[in-house]
C-alpha positions in Angstrom: 0.0 0.0 0.0 1.3 3.5 -0.9 0.8 6.7 1.0 -1.7 8.0 -1.6 -3.9 5.0 -0.7 -4.1 5.7 3.1 -3.4 9.4 3.6 -6.0 12.0 4.6 -6.7 14.0 1.5 -7.6 17.6 1.6 -6.5 18.0 5.3 -7.6 21.0 7.3 -5.0 23.8 6.7 -4.0 26.7 8.8 -2.9 30.0 7.2 0.1 31.7 8.6 -1.9 34.5 10.1 -4.4 32.3 11.9 -4.6 33.1 15.7 -3.3 30.3 17.9 -6.7 30.3 19.8 -8.5 29.7 16.4 -6.2 26.8 15.6 -6.8 25.3 19.0 -10.5 25.5 18.5 -10.3 24.1 15.0 -8.3 21.1 16.3 -10.8 20.5 19.1 -13.8 20.8 16.7 -12.4 18.3 14.2 -10.7 16.0 16.7 -7.2 16.3 15.1 -3.8 16.9 16.6 -1.9 18.4 13.6 -2.6 21.2 11.2 -0.3 21.9 8.2 0.4 25.6 8.0 0.4 27.0 4.4 1.3 30.1 2.6 0.1 31.1 -0.9 -1.1 28.3 -3.1 -1.2 25.7 -0.3 2.6 25.8 -0.1 3.9 24.2 3.1 5.2 26.7 5.6 5.1 24.6 8.8 3.1 22.4 11.1 1.1 23.4 14.2 0.4 20.7 16.8 -1.5 20.6 20.1 1.8 20.4 21.9 2.9 23.7 20.2 -0.3 25.3 21.3 0.0 24.3 25.0 1.1 26.8 27.5 4.4 25.9 29.2 4.1 24.6 32.8 6.4 27.3 34.1 4.0 30.0 32.8 0.9 28.6 34.4 1.9 29.6 37.9 2.3 33.2 36.9 -0.8 33.6 34.6 -4.5 33.5 35.5 -7.1 32.0 33.1 -7.7 35.3 31.4 -4.0 36.0 30.8 -3.6 32.6 29.3 -6.5 33.2 27.0 -5.1 36.6 26.0 -1.7 35.0 25.5 -3.1 32.5 23.0 -5.2 35.0 21.2 -2.2 37.3 20.7 -0.1 34.5 19.2 -0.3 33.5 15.5 0.5 30.0 14.2 3.5 31.3 12.4 5.0 32.2 15.8 4.5 28.7 17.3 4.7 26.3 14.3 7.4 23.9 13.4 8.9 25.5 10.4 8.9 23.7 7.0 12.7 23.5 7.0 12.6 21.4 10.2 9.8 19.1 9.1 10.0 15.5 7.9 7.7 15.1 4.9 6.7 12.3 2.5 5.4 12.1 -1.0 2.3 10.1 -2.1 4.3 7.5 -3.9 6.2 6.3 -0.9 5.1 3.1 0.9 3.3 2.9 4.2 6.1 0.8 5.8 8.6 3.6 4.9 6.3 6.2 6.5 6.0 4.0 9.7 9.8 3.7 9.8 10.3 7.5 9.4 7.8 8.3 12.1 9.3 5.7 14.5 12.8 6.9 13.8 12.0 10.6 14.4 9.4 9.9 17.1 6.7 12.0 15.4 3.0 11.5 15.0 2.4 12.6 11.4 4.0 13.4 8.1 2.7 16.1 5.8 2.3 14.7 2.3 3.7 17.0 -0.3 4.3 17.3 -4.0 6.5 19.8 -5.9 5.9 21.0 -9.5 9.6 21.0 -10.3 10.2 17.6 -8.7 12.5 18.8 -6.0 10.6 17.9 -2.9 12.0 19.6 0.2 12.1 23.1 -1.3 9.9 26.1 -0.5 7.6 25.0 -3.4 6.2 21.9 -1.6 2.4 21.7 -2.1 0.4 20.1 0.7 -1.7 17.3 -0.8 -2.5 15.4 2.4 -1.3 14.2 5.8 -0.6 10.8 7.1 -0.9 10.1 10.8 -0.3 7.2 13.2 -4.1 6.5 12.9 -3.9 6.4 9.1 -1.1 3.9 9.3 -2.8 1.7 11.8 -6.0 1.7 9.7 -4.0 0.7 6.6 -2.4 -2.3 8.4 -5.8 -3.4 9.6 -7.1 -3.3 6.0 -4.1 -5.2 4.7 -4.9 -8.0 7.2 -8.5 -8.0 6.2 -9.9 -6.7 9.5 -13.1 -5.0 8.1 -14.5 -8.4 7.0 -15.3 -11.7 8.6 -13.1 -14.7 8.1 -10.8 -17.2 9.8 -7.5 -15.7 10.9 -4.7 -18.3 11.2 -1.1 -17.9 12.1 1.3 -20.6 10.7 4.9 -21.0 11.9 7.3 -22.3 9.3 11.1 -22.7 8.8 12.8 -19.6 7.4 13.9 -21.1 4.2 13.0 -21.1 0.5 9.9 -23.0 -0.5 8.0 -23.0 2.7 5.5 -20.3 1.8 4.8 -22.0 -1.5 3.8 -25.1 0.4 1.3 -23.1 2.4 -0.1 -21.4 -0.7 -0.4 -24.7 -2.5 -2.9 -25.9 0.2 -5.0 -22.7 -0.3 -5.0 -23.3 -4.1 -6.0 -27.0 -3.6 -8.9 -26.0 -1.4 -9.9 -23.2 -3.8 -9.8 -20.7 -0.9 -9.5 -16.9 -1.3 -7.3 -14.7 0.9 -8.6 -11.4 2.3 -5.4 -10.4 4.1 -1.8 -11.7 4.6 1.3 -10.7 6.4 4.5 -12.3 7.6 7.0 -11.5 10.3 10.1 -13.1 11.9 9.3 -15.4 14.9 10.3 -13.8 18.1 13.4 -15.4 19.7 13.7 -17.9 16.9 15.6 -16.6 13.8 15.2 -19.9 12.1 11.5 -19.5 11.8 8.9 -16.9 10.7 5.1 -16.6 11.1 2.5 -16.1 8.3 -0.8 -14.6 9.2 -3.6 -15.3 6.7 -7.3 -14.4 6.8 -9.5 -16.7 4.8 -13.2 -15.9 4.1 -16.2 -18.3 3.9 -14.6 -21.2 5.8 -14.8 -22.7 9.2 -12.1 -23.0 11.8 -12.3 -26.8 11.6 -11.8 -26.7 7.8 -8.7 -24.5 8.0 -7.3 -26.5 10.9 -7.8 -29.8 9.0 -6.2 -28.6 5.8 -3.2 -26.6 7.1 -2.2 -29.1 9.8 -1.1 -31.4 7.0 1.6 -29.1 5.7 5.0 -30.7 6.6 7.3 -28.9 9.0 4.7 -26.2 9.6 2.5 -25.6 12.7 -0.6 -23.6 13.4 0.2 -21.4 16.4 -3.1 -19.5 16.5 -6.5 -19.8 14.8 -9.7 -17.9 15.4 -12.8 -16.4 13.8 -12.1 -12.7 13.3 -14.0 -9.7 12.1 
């Protein structure tokens, strides 16, 4: 899955001159934590977050509620935002796993999705075309594993060597079963094995158990009806 398939298109944007209090209200109203800040032509200027709009703890003791309100109303998003030059961005053609790696590495909760007419992404001409958040990525992984639909979810452990996955697929072909979602990952604490998670529609747990238990050198480690 690519970023263009899971990103939030046409995200809510904040102009540079928007008051911080207005941005705060906009986030609360739409239940979002990040607003790309744009200049002319939706060109990325920065990013405003809930954390950037929060009043520092050392100020709270010296300000009353009216002073805090006045402080936020006097501030503009351009004064509080993370500037574009300091942002990590991504393009629509990158993969969701690359986005997840970037967000994990930099410990951030979103990536503005940008395009540039001259092809030089990372310049002042970046156009905001979307945003991808932790929630978007989690939703995309759910979809890749077939979560929205009913089926039997089975995890099969197999040796980490060529030909093992083909053996598993051969059983699915023999049974004329479809696959709604699939994923593989290394088995924890056992580098010689890996697990394959498959979601199969229109079958029973008993049918899957009976068919897959016959695959040599492979074992079912989890099986359940899942929606």
